[in-house]
MMTF fields as JSON, N, C-alpha, C and O atoms, coordinates in Angstrom:
{
  "mmtfVersion": "1.0.0",
  "mmtfProducer": "UNKNOWN",
  "numBonds": 443,
  "numAtoms": 444,
  "numGroups": 111,
  "numChains": 1,
  "numModels": 1,
  "chainsPerModel": [1],
  "groupsPerChain": [111],
  "chainIdList": ["A"],
  "bondAtomList": [4, 2, 8, 6, 12, 10, 16, 14, 20, 18, 24, 22, 28, 26, 32, 30, 36, 34, 40, 38, 44, 42, 48, 46, 52, 50, 56, 54, 60, 58, 64, 62, 68, 66, 72, 70, 76, 74, 80, 78, 84, 82, 88, 86, 92, 90, 96, 94, 100, 98, 104, 102, 108, 106, 112, 110, 116, 114, 120, 118, 124, 122, 128, 126, 132, 130, 136, 134, 140, 138, 144, 142, 148, 146, 152, 150, 156, 154, 160, 158, 164, 162, 168, 166, 172, 170, 176, 174, 180, 178, 184, 182, 188, 186, 192, 190, 196, 194, 200, 198, 204, 202, 208, 206, 212, 210, 216, 214, 220, 218, 224, 222, 228, 226, 232, 230, 236, 234, 240, 238, 244, 242, 248, 246, 252, 250, 256, 254, 260, 258, 264, 262, 268, 266, 272, 270, 276, 274, 280, 278, 284, 282, 288, 286, 292, 290, 296, 294, 300, 298, 304, 302, 308, 306, 312, 310, 316, 314, 320, 318, 324, 322, 328, 326, 332, 330, 336, 334, 340, 338, 344, 342, 348, 346, 352, 350, 356, 354, 360, 358, 364, 362, 368, 366, 372, 370, 376, 374, 380, 378, 384, 382, 388, 386, 392, 390, 396, 394, 400, 398, 404, 402, 408, 406, 412, 410, 416, 414, 420, 418, 424, 422, 428, 426, 432, 430, 436, 434, 440, 438],
  "bondOrderList": [1, 1, 1, 1, 1, 1, 1, 1, 1, 1, 1, 1, 1, 1, 1, 1, 1, 1, 1, 1, 1, 1, 1, 1, 1, 1, 1, 1, 1, 1, 1, 1, 1, 1, 1, 1, 1, 1, 1, 1, 1, 1, 1, 1, 1, 1, 1, 1, 1, 1, 1, 1, 1, 1, 1, 1, 1, 1, 1, 1, 1, 1, 1, 1, 1, 1, 1, 1, 1, 1, 1, 1, 1, 1, 1, 1, 1, 1, 1, 1, 1, 1, 1, 1, 1, 1, 1, 1, 1, 1, 1, 1, 1, 1, 1, 1, 1, 1, 1, 1, 1, 1, 1, 1, 1, 1, 1, 1, 1, 1],
  "groupList": [{"groupName": "MET", "atomNameList": ["N", "CA", "C", "O"], "elementList": ["N", "C", "C", "O"], "formalChargeList": [0, 0, 0, 0], "bondAtomList": [1, 0, 2, 1, 3, 2], "bondOrderList": [1, 1, 2], "singleLetterCode": "M", "chemCompType": "L-PEPTIDE LINKING"}, {"groupName": "ASN", "atomNameList": ["N", "CA", "C", "O"], "elementList": ["N", "C", "C", "O"], "formalChargeList": [0, 0, 0, 0], "bondAtomList": [1, 0, 2, 1, 3, 2], "bondOrderList": [1, 1, 2], "singleLetterCode": "N", "chemCompType": "L-PEPTIDE LINKING"}, {"groupName": "ILE", "atomNameList": ["N", "CA", "C", "O"], "elementList": ["N", "C", "C", "O"], "formalChargeList": [0, 0, 0, 0], "bondAtomList": [1, 0, 2, 1, 3, 2], "bondOrderList": [1, 1, 2], "singleLetterCode": "I", "chemCompType": "L-PEPTIDE LINKING"}, {"groupName": "SER", "atomNameList": ["N", "CA", "C", "O"], "elementList": ["N", "C", "C", "O"], "formalChargeList": [0, 0, 0, 0], "bondAtomList": [1, 0, 2, 1, 3, 2], "bondOrderList": [1, 1, 2], "singleLetterCode": "S", "chemCompType": "L-PEPTIDE LINKING"}, {"groupName": "LEU", "atomNameList": ["N", "CA", "C", "O"], "elementList": ["N", "C", "C", "O"], "formalChargeList": [0, 0, 0, 0], "bondAtomList": [1, 0, 2, 1, 3, 2], "bondOrderList": [1, 1, 2], "singleLetterCode": "L", "chemCompType": "L-PEPTIDE LINKING"}, {"groupName": "ASP", "atomNameList": ["N", "CA", "C", "O"], "elementList": ["N", "C", "C", "O"], "formalChargeList": [0, 0, 0, 0], "bondAtomList": [1, 0, 2, 1, 3, 2], "bondOrderList": [1, 1, 2], "singleLetterCode": "D", "chemCompType": "L-PEPTIDE LINKING"}, {"groupName": "THR", "atomNameList": ["N", "CA", "C", "O"], "elementList": ["N", "C", "C", "O"], "formalChargeList": [0, 0, 0, 0], "bondAtomList": [1, 0, 2, 1, 3, 2], "bondOrderList": [1, 1, 2], "singleLetterCode": "T", "chemCompType": "L-PEPTIDE LINKING"}, {"groupName": "GLU", "atomNameList": ["N", "CA", "C", "O"], "elementList": ["N", "C", "C", "O"], "formalChargeList": [0, 0, 0, 0], "bondAtomList": [1, 0, 2, 1, 3, 2], "bondOrderList": [1, 1, 2], "singleLetterCode": "E", "chemCompType": "L-PEPTIDE LINKING"}, {"groupName": "ALA", "atomNameList": ["N", "CA", "C", "O"], "elementList": ["N", "C", "C", "O"], "formalChargeList": [0, 0, 0, 0], "bondAtomList": [1, 0, 2, 1, 3, 2], "bondOrderList": [1, 1, 2], "singleLetterCode": "A", "chemCompType": "L-PEPTIDE LINKING"}, {"groupName": "TRP", "atomNameList": ["N", "CA", "C", "O"], "elementList": ["N", "C", "C", "O"], "formalChargeList": [0, 0, 0, 0], "bondAtomList": [1, 0, 2, 1, 3, 2], "bondOrderList": [1, 1, 2], "singleLetterCode": "W", "chemCompType": "L-PEPTIDE LINKING"}, {"groupName": "ARG", "atomNameList": ["N", "CA", "C", "O"], "elementList": ["N", "C", "C", "O"], "formalChargeList": [0, 0, 0, 0], "bondAtomList": [1, 0, 2, 1, 3, 2], "bondOrderList": [1, 1, 2], "singleLetterCode": "R", "chemCompType": "L-PEPTIDE LINKING"}, {"groupName": "GLY", "atomNameList": ["N", "CA", "C", "O"], "elementList": ["N", "C", "C", "O"], "formalChargeList": [0, 0, 0, 0], "bondAtomList": [1, 0, 2, 1, 3, 2], "bondOrderList": [1, 1, 2], "singleLetterCode": "G", "chemCompType": "PEPTIDE LINKING"}, {"groupName": "VAL", "atomNameList": ["N", "CA", "C", "O"], "elementList": ["N", "C", "C", "O"], "formalChargeList": [0, 0, 0, 0], "bondAtomList": [1, 0, 2, 1, 3, 2], "bondOrderList": [1, 1, 2], "singleLetterCode": "V", "chemCompType": "L-PEPTIDE LINKING"}, {"groupName": "PRO", "atomNameList": ["N", "CA", "C", "O"], "elementList": ["N", "C", "C", "O"], "formalChargeList": [0, 0, 0, 0], "bondAtomList": [1, 0, 2, 1, 3, 2], "bondOrderList": [1, 1, 2], "singleLetterCode": "P", "chemCompType": "L-PEPTIDE LINKING"}, {"groupName": "PHE", "atomNameList": ["N", "CA", "C", "O"], "elementList": ["N", "C", "C", "O"], "formalChargeList": [0, 0, 0, 0], "bondAtomList": [1, 0, 2, 1, 3, 2], "bondOrderList": [1, 1, 2], "singleLetterCode": "F", "chemCompType": "L-PEPTIDE LINKING"}, {"groupName": "HIS", "atomNameList": ["N", "CA", "C", "O"], "elementList": ["N", "C", "C", "O"], "formalChargeList": [0, 0, 0, 0], "bondAtomList": [1, 0, 2, 1, 3, 2], "bondOrderList": [1, 1, 2], "singleLetterCode": "H", "chemCompType": "L-PEPTIDE LINKING"}, {"groupName": "CYS", "atomNameList": ["N", "CA", "C", "O"], "elementList": ["N", "C", "C", "O"], "formalChargeList": [0, 0, 0, 0], "bondAtomList": [1, 0, 2, 1, 3, 2], "bondOrderList": [1, 1, 2], "singleLetterCode": "C", "chemCompType": "L-PEPTIDE LINKING"}, {"groupName": "GLN", "atomNameList": ["N", "CA", "C", "O"], "elementList": ["N", "C", "C", "O"], "formalChargeList": [0, 0, 0, 0], "bondAtomList": [1, 0, 2, 1, 3, 2], "bondOrderList": [1, 1, 2], "singleLetterCode": "Q", "chemCompType": "L-PEPTIDE LINKING"}, {"groupName": "LYS", "atomNameList": ["N", "CA", "C", "O"], "elementList": ["N", "C", "C", "O"], "formalChargeList": [0, 0, 0, 0], "bondAtomList": [1, 0, 2, 1, 3, 2], "bondOrderList": [1, 1, 2], "singleLetterCode": "K", "chemCompType": "L-PEPTIDE LINKING"}],
  "groupTypeList": [0, 1, 2, 3, 2, 0, 4, 3, 5, 3, 6, 7, 4, 8, 6, 4, 8, 8, 9, 4, 10, 5, 5, 8, 11, 12, 10, 3, 10, 8, 10, 12, 10, 4, 7, 11, 13, 10, 13, 8, 13, 11, 7, 0, 11, 3, 11, 14, 7, 8, 12, 3, 4, 2, 4, 5, 15, 11, 14, 5, 4, 8, 1, 4, 8, 4, 8, 4, 8, 8, 9, 10, 10, 8, 16, 10, 3, 11, 3, 5, 12, 6, 12, 7, 10, 5, 11, 12, 6, 2, 6, 12, 6, 1, 12, 7, 4, 5, 7, 12, 5, 17, 2, 12, 8, 18, 4, 11, 11, 11, 8],
  "groupIdList": [1, 2, 3, 4, 5, 6, 7, 8, 9, 10, 11, 12, 13, 14, 15, 16, 17, 18, 19, 20, 21, 22, 23, 24, 25, 26, 27, 28, 29, 30, 31, 32, 33, 34, 35, 36, 37, 38, 39, 40, 41, 42, 43, 44, 45, 46, 47, 48, 49, 50, 51, 52, 53, 54, 55, 56, 57, 58, 59, 60, 61, 62, 63, 64, 65, 66, 67, 68, 69, 70, 71, 72, 73, 74, 75, 76, 77, 78, 79, 80, 81, 82, 83, 84, 85, 86, 87, 88, 89, 90, 91, 92, 93, 94, 95, 96, 97, 98, 99, 100, 101, 102, 103, 104, 105, 106, 107, 108, 109, 110, 111],
  "secStructList": [7, 3, 3, 3, 3, 3, 3, 1, 1, 4, 4, 4, 2, 2, 2, 2, 2, 2, 2, 2, 2, 2, 7, 2, 2, 2, 2, 6, 6, 3, 3, 3, 3, 3, 3, 7, 7, 7, 7, 7, 6, 6, 7, 7, 7, 7, 7, 7, 7, 3, 3, 3, 3, 3, 3, 7, 6, 6, 7, 7, 2, 2, 2, 2, 2, 2, 2, 2, 2, 2, 2, 2, 2, 2, 2, 6, 7, 7, 7, 7, 3, 3, 3, 3, 3, 6, 6, 3, 3, 3, 3, 3, 1, 1, 7, 7, 4, 4, 4, 2, 2, 2, 2, 2, 2, 2, 2, 6, 1, 7, 7],
  "xCoordList": [0.843, 0.0, 0.891, 1.906, 0.513, 1.293, 0.449, -0.767, 1.13, 0.539, 1.46, 2.68, 0.883, 1.648, 1.23, 0.048, 2.221, 1.962, 2.562, 3.756, 1.728, 2.178, 1.97, 1.052, 2.838, 2.734, 2.573, 3.099, 1.844, 1.693, 3.03, 3.226, 3.952, 5.314, 6.246, 6.647, 6.592, 7.368, 8.784, 9.457, 9.251, 10.585, 10.639, 11.729, 9.498, 9.445, 9.395, 9.387, 9.362, 9.222, 10.383, 10.159, 11.612, 12.768, 12.703, 13.041, 12.271, 12.138, 11.069, 11.258, 9.944, 8.872, 9.339, 9.07, 10.029, 10.51, 11.452, 11.353, 12.355, 13.278, 12.518, 12.856, 11.499, 10.685, 9.985, 9.978, 9.401, 8.687, 9.636, 9.283, 10.849, 11.838, 12.26, 12.62, 12.214, 12.608, 11.462, 11.7, 10.229, 9.07, 8.917, 8.731, 8.997, 8.953, 7.669, 7.714, 6.539, 5.266, 5.144, 4.384, 5.883, 5.862, 6.957, 6.69, 8.183, 9.316, 9.255, 9.861, 8.516, 8.443, 7.616, 7.773, 6.745, 5.85, 5.793, 4.942, 6.708, 6.668, 8.069, 8.92, 8.288, 9.506, 9.153, 8.171, 9.961, 9.705, 10.734, 11.933, 10.254, 11.178, 10.59, 9.378, 11.464, 11.051, 10.842, 11.626, 9.788, 9.468, 9.512, 9.077, 10.035, 10.062, 9.613, 9.49, 9.366, 8.985, 10.178, 11.318, 9.931, 10.996, 11.409, 10.583, 12.689, 13.124, 13.156, 13.368, 12.943, 13.051, 14.522, 15.4, 14.803, 16.199, 16.971, 16.518, 18.144, 18.988, 18.658, 19.355, 17.598, 17.221, 17.574, 17.673, 17.763, 17.999, 16.654, 15.677, 16.6, 15.37, 15.029, 15.904, 13.768, 13.321, 12.965, 12.272, 13.415, 13.121, 12.086, 11.71, 11.635, 10.688, 9.275, 9.043, 8.321, 6.918, 6.086, 4.939, 6.633, 5.852, 6.764, 7.894, 6.238, 6.831, 5.994, 4.767, 6.646, 5.961, 6.224, 7.362, 5.18, 5.309, 4.859, 3.748, 5.713, 5.362, 5.095, 5.992, 3.853, 3.389, 3.507, 3.271, 3.878, 3.815, 2.411, 1.65, 2.078, 0.806, 0.801, 1.828, -0.322, -0.444, -0.127, -0.143, 0.164, 0.43, -0.821, -1.918, -0.669, -1.791, -1.779, -0.848, -2.805, -2.873, -2.893, -2.492, -3.348, -3.34, -1.908, -1.669, -0.956, 0.445, 0.921, 1.65, 0.511, 0.89, 0.256, 0.932, -1.025, -1.71, -1.093, -0.93, -0.75, -0.097, 1.275, 1.647, 2.029, 3.35, 3.239, 4.056, 2.23, 2.028, 1.701, 2.228, 0.834, 0.48, 1.701, 1.907, 2.505, 3.707, 4.712, 5.331, 4.879, 5.791, 5.349, 6.169, 4.053, 3.538, 3.828, 4.241, 3.612, 3.872, 5.358, 5.744, 6.186, 7.625, 8.294, 9.172, 7.891, 8.532, 7.807, 8.257, 6.689, 5.866, 5.552, 5.617, 5.215, 4.913, 3.527, 2.577, 3.423, 2.123, 1.584, 0.554, 2.279, 1.865, 0.543, 0.267, -0.267, -1.41, -0.835, 0.146, -1.446, -0.978, -2.035, -3.201, -1.622, -2.517, -2.002, -0.843, -2.885, -2.54, -3.418, -4.635, -2.788, -3.53, -3.236, -2.083, -4.315, -4.202, -5.299, -6.479, -4.93, -5.882, -6.92, -8.102, -6.492, -7.399, -8.202, -8.934, -8.097, -8.78, -7.797, -6.688, -8.213, -7.349, -8.011, -9.204, -7.209, -7.685, -6.641, -5.444, -7.109, -6.229, -6.673, -7.851, -5.715, -6.004, -5.088, -3.9, -5.681, -4.936, -4.1, -2.943, -4.658, -3.932, -4.1, -5.18, -3.037, -3.098, -2.866, -1.743, -3.901, -3.806, -4.273, -4.901, -3.963, -4.311, -5.804, -6.195, -6.642, -8.086, -8.588, -9.756, -7.75, -8.153, -7.692, -7.995, -6.976, -6.421, -7.518, -7.393, -8.585, -9.674, -10.306, -10.649, -10.46, -11.042, -10.149, -10.645, -8.847, -7.911, -7.956, -8.043, -7.898, -7.904, -9.201, -9.177, -10.331, -11.627, -11.725, -12.209, -11.271, -11.37, -10.45, -10.771, -9.309, -8.367, -8.607, -7.963, -9.513, -9.919, -9.305, -9.178, -8.924, -8.437, -7.043, -6.207, -6.779, -5.442, -5.184, -6.1, -3.938, -3.556, -3.815, -3.554],
  "yCoordList": [-1.17, 0.0, 1.236, 1.273, 2.251, 3.478, 4.693, 4.717, 5.688, 6.993, 8.031, 7.941, 9.02, 10.149, 11.408, 11.631, 12.23, 13.499, 14.606, 14.592, 15.564, 16.717, 17.968, 18.034, 18.953, 20.221, 21.348, 21.274, 22.399, 23.539, 24.244, 24.888, 24.138, 24.654, 23.453, 22.907, 23.042, 21.812, 21.917, 20.897, 23.122, 23.263, 22.692, 22.489, 22.431, 21.876, 20.353, 19.76, 19.71, 18.252, 17.516, 16.522, 17.978, 17.296, 17.363, 16.396, 18.499, 18.642, 17.694, 17.055, 17.61, 16.706, 15.253, 14.488, 14.863, 13.481, 13.144, 12.063, 14.049, 13.813, 13.69, 12.854, 14.516, 14.465, 13.114, 12.505, 12.65, 11.376, 10.203, 9.241, 10.286, 9.232, 9.17, 8.105, 10.305, 10.365, 10.042, 9.812, 10.019, 9.768, 8.26, 7.494, 7.854, 6.419, 5.745, 4.604, 6.419, 5.836, 5.623, 4.762, 6.399, 6.261, 5.311, 4.384, 5.532, 4.753, 3.276, 2.449, 2.932, 1.522, 0.69, -0.53, 1.318, 0.582, 1.13, 0.722, 2.067, 2.644, 3.02, 3.413, 2.892, 3.415, 4.761, 4.886, 5.76, 7.129, 7.496, 7.296, 8.035, 8.501, 9.701, 9.917, 10.469, 11.613, 11.147, 10.356, 11.638, 11.268, 12.504, 13.586, 12.331, 13.413, 12.916, 11.71, 13.833, 13.412, 12.78, 13.174, 11.824, 11.175, 12.116, 12.474, 12.517, 13.433, 12.727, 11.518, 13.508, 12.99, 12.696, 13.275, 11.812, 11.517, 12.8, 13.634, 12.94, 14.106, 15.309, 16.322, 15.225, 16.336, 16.011, 14.849, 17.075, 16.901, 16.887, 17.441, 16.256, 16.249, 17.648, 18.505, 17.868, 19.208, 19.311, 20.247, 18.387, 18.473, 17.456, 16.574, 17.587, 16.633, 17.161, 18.37, 16.231, 16.649, 15.981, 16.373, 14.976, 14.298, 13.522, 13.174, 13.26, 12.296, 11.037, 11.089, 9.919, 8.643, 7.758, 7.64, 7.138, 6.175, 4.823, 4.683, 3.832, 2.449, 1.787, 1.671, 1.349, 0.914, -0.583, -1.375, -0.957, -2.342, -2.6, -1.666, -3.886, -4.231, -3.684, -3.695, -3.217, -2.709, -1.23, -0.705, -0.534, 0.903, 1.607, 1.316, 2.526, 3.274, 4.686, 5.448, 5.042, 6.368, 7.478, 8.604, 7.186, 8.207, 8.644, 9.819, 7.716, 8.091, 9.074, 10.017, 8.857, 9.773, 11.144, 12.167, 11.17, 12.443, 13.206, 14.424, 12.499, 13.142, 13.68, 14.779, 12.919, 13.368, 14.607, 15.522, 14.644, 15.826, 17.051, 18.136, 16.881, 17.996, 18.483, 19.69, 17.568, 17.935, 18.65, 19.629, 18.169, 18.813, 20.236, 21.154, 20.426, 21.78, 22.726, 23.866, 22.252, 23.104, 23.408, 24.563, 22.384, 22.546, 23.383, 24.195, 23.193, 23.891, 25.165, 25.905, 25.408, 26.584, 26.67, 27.734, 25.521, 25.448, 26.005, 25.752, 26.755, 27.259, 26.507, 26.879, 25.444, 24.684, 23.966, 23.454, 23.942, 23.034, 21.634, 21.442, 20.661, 19.278, 18.447, 18.434, 17.752, 16.864, 15.441, 15.144, 14.565, 13.166, 12.316, 12.496, 11.379, 10.5, 9.058, 8.661, 8.274, 6.836, 6.114, 6.422, 5.179, 4.358, 5.193, 4.85, 6.283, 7.132, 8.109, 8.92, 8.066, 9.016, 10.121, 9.857, 11.362, 12.502, 13.436, 13.725, 13.909, 14.908, 16.008, 15.741, 17.252, 18.41, 19.19, 19.509, 19.493, 20.286, 21.497, 21.415, 22.62, 23.873, 23.942, 24.36, 23.545, 23.525, 22.154, 21.819, 21.35, 20.045, 20.298, 20.573, 20.205, 20.401, 19.124, 18.265, 19.014, 17.799, 17.502, 16.335, 18.53, 18.288, 17.782, 17.406, 17.76, 17.26, 15.826, 15.264, 15.238, 13.895, 12.886, 12.103, 12.879, 11.924, 12.086, 11.096, 13.32, 13.592, 13.038, 12.429, 13.242, 12.764, 11.229, 10.646, 10.595, 9.129, 8.573, 7.605, 9.175, 8.686, 8.808, 7.89, 9.925, 10.121, 9.189, 8.782, 8.852, 7.977, 6.506, 5.658, 6.183, 4.798, 4.032, 2.811, 4.695, 3.984, 3.448, 4.08, 2.274, 1.664, 1.071, 0.905, 0.756, 0.204, -1.277, -1.907],
  "zCoordList": [0.0, 0.0, 0.0, 0.695, -0.779, -0.896, -0.519, -0.707, 0.013, 0.29, -0.311, -0.17, -0.983, -1.508, -0.773, -0.51, -0.446, 0.235, -0.618, -0.919, -1.005, -1.767, -0.913, -0.095, -1.119, -0.401, -1.406, -2.517, -1.019, -1.92, -2.125, -3.155, -1.17, -1.32, -1.397, -0.369, -2.614, -2.794, -2.239, -2.093, -1.926, -1.342, 0.069, 0.604, 0.679, 2.028, 2.053, 3.132, 0.893, 0.841, 1.506, 2.198, 1.315, 1.91, 3.433, 4.116, 3.96, 5.409, 5.946, 6.981, 5.233, 5.644, 5.589, 6.515, 4.529, 4.409, 5.564, 6.145, 5.9, 7.019, 8.335, 9.173, 8.518, 9.738, 9.857, 10.927, 8.762, 8.786, 9.022, 9.705, 8.453, 8.694, 10.158, 10.661, 10.836, 12.249, 13.2, 14.386, 12.712, 13.564, 13.789, 12.843, 15.048, 15.382, 14.9, 14.441, 14.994, 14.593, 13.1, 12.657, 12.314, 10.857, 10.393, 9.627, 10.847, 10.311, 10.665, 9.983, 11.745, 12.125, 11.145, 11.099, 10.366, 9.467, 8.047, 7.258, 7.712, 6.364, 5.905, 6.703, 4.603, 3.983, 3.369, 2.637, 3.674, 3.228, 2.168, 2.36, 1.045, 0.016, -0.711, -0.71, -1.325, -2.129, -3.564, -4.088, -4.193, -5.571, -6.457, -6.061, -7.642, -8.614, -9.963, -10.177, -10.875, -12.219, -12.913, -12.671, -13.756, -14.518, -15.656, -16.496, -15.684, -16.752, -18.106, -18.197, -19.134, -20.498, -20.786, -20.147, -21.731, -22.072, -22.393, -23.178, -21.771, -22.006, -21.145, -21.216, -20.32, -19.451, -18.013, -17.62, -17.234, -15.806, -15.095, -15.599, -13.924, -13.135, -12.641, -12.521, -12.36, -11.967, -10.489, -10.091, -9.681, -8.249, -7.832, -8.605, -6.609, -6.035, -6.119, -6.084, -6.231, -6.245, -5.168, -4.955, -4.476, -3.435, -2.499, -2.841, -1.309, -0.396, -0.536, -0.448, -0.751, -0.933, 0.271, 0.725, 0.785, 1.87, 1.364, 0.852, 1.503, 1.191, 2.527, 3.361, 2.73, 4.041, 4.248, 3.336, 5.469, 5.906, 6.451, 6.706, 6.625, 7.256, 8.671, 9.349, 9.108, 10.461, 10.596, 11.709, 9.483, 9.566, 10.038, 9.561, 10.965, 11.531, 10.957, 11.213, 10.182, 9.58, 10.619, 10.323, 11.82, 12.874, 13.172, 13.45, 13.119, 13.34, 12.28, 12.588, 11.031, 9.959, 10.183, 10.068, 10.498, 10.718, 11.887, 11.815, 12.958, 14.101, 13.715, 14.128, 12.93, 12.486, 11.601, 11.711, 10.722, 9.883, 10.724, 10.478, 11.716, 12.605, 13.377, 13.507, 13.888, 14.635, 13.734, 14.152, 12.5, 11.547, 11.261, 11.256, 11.02, 10.739, 11.891, 11.677, 13.118, 14.29, 14.431, 14.609, 14.353, 14.59, 13.498, 13.791, 12.27, 11.151, 10.751, 9.877, 11.399, 11.082, 9.585, 8.969, 9.036, 7.614, 7.329, 8.071, 6.26, 5.819, 4.62, 4.057, 4.227, 3.046, 3.27, 4.354, 2.214, 2.197, 2.025, 1.306, 2.685, 2.63, 1.912, 2.309, 0.853, 0.127, 0.302, 0.012, 0.783, 1.015, 0.112, 0.067, -0.614, -1.524, -1.171, -1.003, -1.06, -0.802, -1.571, -1.404, -2.393, -3.156, -3.892, -3.896, -4.512, -5.272, -4.449, -5.016, -3.133, -2.26, -1.913, -1.449, -2.141, -1.885, -0.897, -0.991, 0.062, 1.009, 1.074, 1.178, 1.013, 1.153, 2.373, 2.529, 3.234, 4.426, 4.444, 4.134, 4.818, 4.868, 6.128, 6.08, 7.237, 8.509, 9.122, 9.608, 9.105, 9.758, 11.244, 11.666, 12.008, 13.451, 14.135, 13.516, 15.406, 16.143, 16.11, 16.102, 16.093, 16.096, 14.748, 14.64, 13.724, 12.414, 12.156, 11.103, 13.085, 12.885, 12.598, 11.657, 13.377, 13.158, 11.78, 11.133, 11.33, 10.016, 8.907, 7.959, 9.019, 8.001, 7.95, 6.869, 9.089, 9.158, 8.588, 7.829, 8.944, 8.468, 6.938, 6.277, 6.381, 4.929, 4.152, 3.036, 4.741, 4.041, 4.31, 3.694, 5.21, 5.382, 6.536, 6.451, 7.602, 8.79, 8.613, 7.967, 9.187, 9.12, 7.756, 6.951, 7.506, 6.199, 6.136, 5.111]
}
């Protein structure tokens, strides 16, 4: 199972990926990597467009939502966060702790 996370300010993707890799609740059940568009032959890549999580069985989406809220607070990010899982997409302007249940419910609970 995969989850993609996009930010309205793509320059913050590397910081988010590092944060998720350091979060015990995420790293224990997911591989985190940065994804970019595949360059055409002879062209250089143009940067990253998403953070991709490859999930193990038992991954708890609440851990991801909590990590996103903590990252927003700690980094003072103003980016909109878009999370996509199995064709379901949710975009939140402010990921705060009181929105964790909403994010988890829209994305379908645990993995």
